[in-house]
C-alpha positions in Angstrom: 77.7 36.2 108.1 79.3 38.2 110.9 82.0 39.5 108.5 79.4 40.8 106.1 77.9 43.2 108.9 81.2 44.6 110.0 82.8 45.0 106.4 80.3 47.6 105.6 80.5 49.1 108.8 84.3 49.4 108.3 83.6 50.6 104.8 81.6 53.6 106.2 84.3 54.5 109.0 87.0 54.3 106.0 84.7 56.5 103.7 84.1 58.9 106.7 87.7 59.3 107.7 88.7 60.0 104.1 86.5 63.0 103.8 88.3 66.3 103.4 89.1 68.5 106.5 86.7 71.2 106.8 87.7 74.7 105.1 85.9 76.6 108.0 88.0 79.3 109.9 87.4 81.8 112.4 86.4 85.4 111.8 89.6 86.3 113.7 91.7 84.3 110.9 89.5 86.0 108.3 90.5 89.6 109.6 94.1 88.6 109.9 94.2 87.2 106.2 92.5 90.3 105.1 95.1 92.2 106.9 98.1 90.4 105.1 96.1 90.7 101.5 95.7 94.7 102.3 99.3 94.9 103.2 100.2 93.2 99.7 97.6 95.3 98.0 99.1 98.3 99.2 102.4 97.5 98.2 101.3 96.6 94.7 99.6 100.0 94.7 102.7 101.7 95.8 104.8 100.2 93.1 102.5 101.9 90.4 102.5 105.2 92.3 106.2 105.1 91.5 105.6 103.5 88.3 107.9 100.6 88.7 107.0 98.3 86.4 109.3 95.4 87.7 108.2 95.9 91.5 104.6 95.8 90.1 104.7 92.8 88.2 106.6 91.0 91.1 102.9 91.0 92.7 101.6 89.0 89.9 101.6 85.2 90.1 104.0 83.5 87.5 101.1 80.6 87.3 100.5 79.7 83.7 96.5 81.0 84.3 97.7 84.2 85.7 95.6 87.0 83.8 95.1 90.7 83.9 92.3 92.3 81.8 91.9 96.0 81.2 91.1 98.6 78.4 91.2 96.5 75.4 93.6 94.1 76.6 93.4 90.5 77.9 97.2 89.7 78.9 97.6 86.2 79.8 101.1 85.8 81.9 103.6 88.1 83.3 105.7 88.1 80.0 102.5 89.6 78.2 101.6 92.1 80.9 105.4 93.3 80.6 105.3 93.7 77.0 101.9 95.6 77.1 102.8 97.9 80.1 106.5 98.7 79.4 105.8 101.5 76.9 103.3 103.0 79.3 105.5 102.9 82.2 108.6 104.2 80.2 106.4 107.6 79.8 105.2 108.3 83.1 107.2 109.5 86.3 104.6 109.0 88.9 101.0 108.5 89.9 98.8 110.2 92.5 96.2 107.6 93.5 93.2 107.9 96.1 91.3 105.2 96.8 87.4 106.0 97.6 86.6 102.2 98.5 88.6 99.6 99.4 87.3 96.0 100.1 88.8 92.6 100.9 86.9 89.3 101.0 88.8 86.2 102.3 87.3 83.2 100.5 89.8 80.7 101.9 93.3 80.6 104.1 94.9 81.1 100.6 92.3 82.9 98.2 91.0 86.2 98.5 89.6 89.1 96.4 90.1 92.8 96.7 87.9 95.5 95.1 89.6 99.0 95.0 87.9 102.3 93.4 90.9 104.5 92.5 91.1 108.1 91.2 94.5 108.5 89.4 96.5 111.6 87.9 99.6 110.5 86.2 102.6 112.9 85.5 104.5 112.1 82.5 108.2 112.2 82.3 108.1 115.5 80.2 106.4 116.9 83.3 102.8 117.3 81.9 99.8 116.0 83.9 97.3 113.6 82.6 93.7 114.1 83.3 92.0 112.5 86.4 90.9 109.1 85.6 88.3 107.2 87.7 88.5 103.2 87.8 87.7 100.3 89.7 90.2 97.1 90.2 89.2 93.7 91.3 92.0 91.3 92.0 92.0 87.6 93.0 95.0 86.8 95.1 96.5 83.4 95.8 98.9 82.6 98.9 101.9 80.7 97.4 105.0 79.8 99.6 104.0 82.3 102.3 103.3 85.4 99.7 100.0 87.0 98.5 100.2 87.2 94.5 97.6 88.3 92.0 96.4 85.5 90.0 93.8 87.5 88.2 93.0 91.2 87.9 90.6 93.3 86.1 90.6 97.2 85.9 87.9 99.1 84.5 87.2 102.8 83.8 84.4 104.2 85.5 81.6 105.8 83.5 82.6 109.4 84.9 86.0 109.0 83.2 85.0 107.5 79.7 85.2 110.5 77.8 88.4 111.6 79.5 90.0 108.6 78.7 88.7 108.2 74.9 89.9 112.2 74.5 93.6 110.8 75.6 93.6 107.8 73.4 92.5 110.0 70.3 
């Protein structure tokens, strides 16, 4: 009889011991992780300021579920991004990017997302300058092997730039 009482108690102890460790982390840890993500996001945007396609793509996760959505394209995987962005990058020499809002939210020690409102003016290789475009980018960052990479990104042109962008595309 006594064994029946001990066995359920032991089972409860075993189940309790098998629970996942708490994912709570301190505000200080969140601040430190946000600074890491902000540094990676800054380097990501710096690559696009100098229109370095390969450097920019190096910030994308090579995971099979990696995606970037923007304009009229849903791009899945770094190969699709490279294919879609090669001609765009080949025609530009630099971009002047100004950030009006930057936010970073740490969700877990290895997951964060960023929101960046950016105004950009691109200079083409022929020296001509594209009109100013305002957009917002959201990105989900994951930390893999000690590096922050974008697993998912999305860029939307803000309403104030819709007509400008449509005129450029026509």
